[in-house]
C-alpha positions as CSV (number, residue, x, y, z in Angstrom):
1,M,1.4,17.0,-18.9
2,L,4.4,19.1,-18.0
3,D,4.2,20.8,-21.2
4,R,0.7,22.2,-20.1
5,V,1.3,23.2,-16.7
6,K,-0.5,26.5,-15.8
7,P,1.7,29.5,-15.4
8,E,0.2,30.1,-12.0
9,V,1.1,26.6,-10.8
10,L,4.8,27.3,-11.9
11,Q,4.8,30.6,-10.1
12,A,3.6,28.7,-6.9
13,L,6.3,26.3,-7.2
14,R,9.0,29.0,-7.5
15,E,7.6,30.9,-4.7
16,T,7.6,28.0,-2.4
17,G,10.8,26.6,-3.3
18,Y,9.5,23.1,-3.6
19,E,11.6,20.7,-5.7
20,L,9.5,18.8,-8.4
21,F,9.9,15.0,-8.6
22,V,8.9,13.5,-12.1
23,T,8.2,9.8,-12.3
24,E,8.5,8.4,-15.7
25,H,6.5,5.3,-16.6
26,T,6.9,5.2,-20.3
27,F,9.1,3.8,-23.2
28,E,6.9,5.4,-25.9
29,L,8.6,8.0,-28.3
30,E,5.4,10.2,-28.2
31,H,5.7,10.3,-24.3
32,R,9.4,10.9,-24.6
33,K,9.0,14.0,-26.9
34,R,6.3,15.5,-24.4
35,L,8.4,14.9,-21.4
36,D,11.3,16.6,-23.1
37,V,9.2,19.6,-23.9
38,G,8.0,19.8,-20.4
39,Y,11.6,19.5,-19.0
40,A,12.6,22.3,-21.3
41,R,9.7,24.4,-19.9
42,L,10.7,23.7,-16.4
43,K,14.3,24.5,-17.0
44,Q,13.3,27.8,-18.5
45,E,11.0,28.6,-15.6
46,K,14.0,27.7,-13.3
47,I,11.9,25.2,-11.3
48,P,14.2,22.5,-9.8
49,F,13.3,19.1,-10.5
50,V,14.5,15.5,-10.4
51,V,13.4,12.6,-12.9
52,R,12.8,9.2,-11.3
53,P,12.6,6.5,-13.9
54,S,10.1,3.8,-13.1
55,R,10.7,1.6,-16.1
56,L,12.0,-1.5,-14.4
57,T,9.8,-2.5,-11.7
58,W,6.4,-1.3,-10.0
59,V,4.8,-1.6,-6.8
60,E,1.4,-3.6,-7.3
61,K,-1.4,-1.7,-6.0
62,Y,-4.5,-3.6,-7.0
63,K,-6.1,-6.9,-6.8
64,Y,-9.1,-8.6,-8.6
65,K,-12.7,-9.4,-7.3
66,E,-12.8,-13.1,-8.3
67,D,-9.5,-14.5,-6.7
68,G,-7.6,-11.5,-5.2
69,Q,-4.7,-12.1,-7.6
70,N,-2.7,-9.4,-9.2
71,R,-2.9,-9.3,-13.0
72,E,-2.5,-7.1,-16.1
73,I,-5.0,-4.4,-16.5
74,E,-5.5,-4.1,-20.3
75,T,-9.3,-3.5,-20.8
76,V,-12.1,-1.7,-19.1
77,E,-13.7,-4.9,-18.1
78,A,-10.3,-5.7,-16.3
79,I,-10.5,-2.3,-14.6
80,R,-13.9,-2.8,-13.3
81,Q,-12.7,-6.1,-11.8
82,I,-10.3,-4.3,-9.5
83,V,-11.1,-4.1,-5.5
84,P,-9.2,-2.1,-2.9
85,F,-7.4,-4.0,-0.3
86,A,-8.7,-3.9,3.2
87,S,-5.6,-3.0,5.0
88,N,-4.8,-1.6,8.2
89,P,-4.1,2.1,7.1
90,K,-1.0,2.5,9.5
91,K,0.5,-0.9,8.1
92,A,-0.2,0.3,4.6
93,W,1.3,3.7,5.3
94,N,4.6,2.4,6.9
95,Q,5.4,0.3,4.0
96,C,4.4,2.8,1.2
97,K,6.9,3.8,-1.2
98,F,5.1,6.8,-2.4
99,S,4.1,8.3,1.0
100,D,5.9,11.5,0.3
101,C,4.9,11.6,-3.6
102,T,2.1,14.2,-3.9
103,T,0.4,14.5,-7.3
104,L,-0.6,17.9,-8.7
105,I,-3.5,17.7,-11.5
106,G,-5.5,20.9,-12.5
107,D,-5.7,22.9,-9.2
108,Q,-5.8,19.8,-7.0
109,L,-3.1,18.4,-5.0
110,Y,-3.3,14.5,-4.0
111,R,-1.3,12.8,-1.4
112,C,-0.5,10.2,-4.0
113,A,-1.0,9.1,-7.5
114,Y,-3.0,6.1,-6.5
115,L,-5.6,8.2,-4.8
116,L,-5.9,10.4,-7.9
117,S,-6.4,7.4,-10.2
118,S,-8.9,5.7,-7.8
119,H,-10.9,9.0,-7.5
120,R,-10.9,9.5,-11.3
121,M,-12.0,6.0,-12.0
122,I,-14.7,5.9,-9.4
123,H,-16.2,9.2,-10.8
124,E,-15.9,7.7,-14.6
125,G,-17.9,4.8,-13.2
126,L,-15.0,2.2,-13.6
127,L,-14.8,1.4,-10.0
128,D,-17.6,0.9,-7.6
129,A,-17.9,3.7,-5.3
130,G,-19.5,1.4,-2.4
131,L,-16.4,-0.9,-2.5
132,W,-14.0,2.2,-2.7
133,K,-15.6,4.1,0.2
134,D,-12.0,4.5,2.0
135,A,-10.7,6.1,-1.0
136,L,-13.5,8.7,-1.1
137,T,-12.8,9.7,2.6
138,Y,-9.9,11.7,1.3
139,S,-10.2,15.1,-0.5
140,P,-7.4,16.7,-2.2
141,L,-6.0,20.2,-1.6
142,T,-7.5,22.8,-3.7
143,L,-6.8,26.5,-4.2
144,Q,-9.6,27.2,-1.4
145,S,-7.9,25.1,0.9
146,T,-7.4,26.5,4.5
147,P,-3.9,26.6,6.1
148,E,-5.0,24.0,8.6
149,E,-6.0,21.6,5.7
150,I,-2.6,22.4,4.1
151,F,-0.6,21.5,7.3
152,K,-2.5,18.3,7.8
153,H,-2.2,17.4,4.3
154,L,1.5,17.8,4.3
155,R,2.3,16.0,7.8
156,H,2.7,12.8,5.9
157,Q,0.8,10.4,8.2
158,E,-1.5,7.5,7.6
159,M,-5.0,8.4,7.0
160,P,-8.4,6.1,6.4
161,A,-7.7,6.2,2.6
162,C,-4.5,4.3,3.1
163,A,-6.6,1.0,3.6
164,I,-7.1,0.7,-0.1
165,C,-3.4,0.0,-0.5
166,P,-1.8,-3.3,0.4
167,H,0.0,-3.7,3.7
168,K,2.8,-5.9,2.3
169,K,4.8,-4.7,-0.7
170,S,4.5,-6.7,-4.0
171,I,7.1,-5.9,-6.7
172,I,6.2,-6.7,-10.4
173,P,8.0,-6.1,-13.8
174,A,7.1,-2.7,-15.2
175,R,4.9,-2.7,-18.4
176,Q,4.2,-0.1,-21.0
177,L,0.8,1.5,-20.4
178,P,-1.3,2.5,-23.4
179,V,-0.8,6.1,-24.5
180,Q,-3.8,8.1,-22.9
181,S,-6.2,10.0,-25.6
182,R,-7.4,12.5,-23.0
183,V,-5.5,14.4,-20.4
184,N,-6.6,17.1,-18.1
185,E,-4.5,20.4,-18.3
186,V,-2.4,20.7,-15.1
């Protein structure tokens, strides 16, 4: 989505001096071309960024209803079987590899990509909101966020929503995700 980042977001990145970290999760030529266009735009706009390839291993973040085992998520029905962990938020936070990895989409800033994807799947009806109530305790930052909300967001400490993640790290081989047909503009 880097090729579609709104100009005001790029301006905010320049003004704050933040360095952007981009995690690549793809092998697809179509994605590669879009990433290259996005990287060229960031360079043109003088936005500092670092690319983190995530092609070899992933941290498993979900389990299934029937037996709690981790499996491939290939279909909508498989997604509907995902359930959150019921971890101690502090333990989950302390082992989290993504605790400093905020995710920007549209005009919202999420503490992590997993909260973003959980929220989207809940709102699309793919995940049961009742089971994912801990995820719903979290609200991303918006352009209307107060300075206090921004400070709290950036403190990087555990929060109730961390309970949806495992408290023990499980590393799995990476796999190619399907090319998404619909993507929100950043």
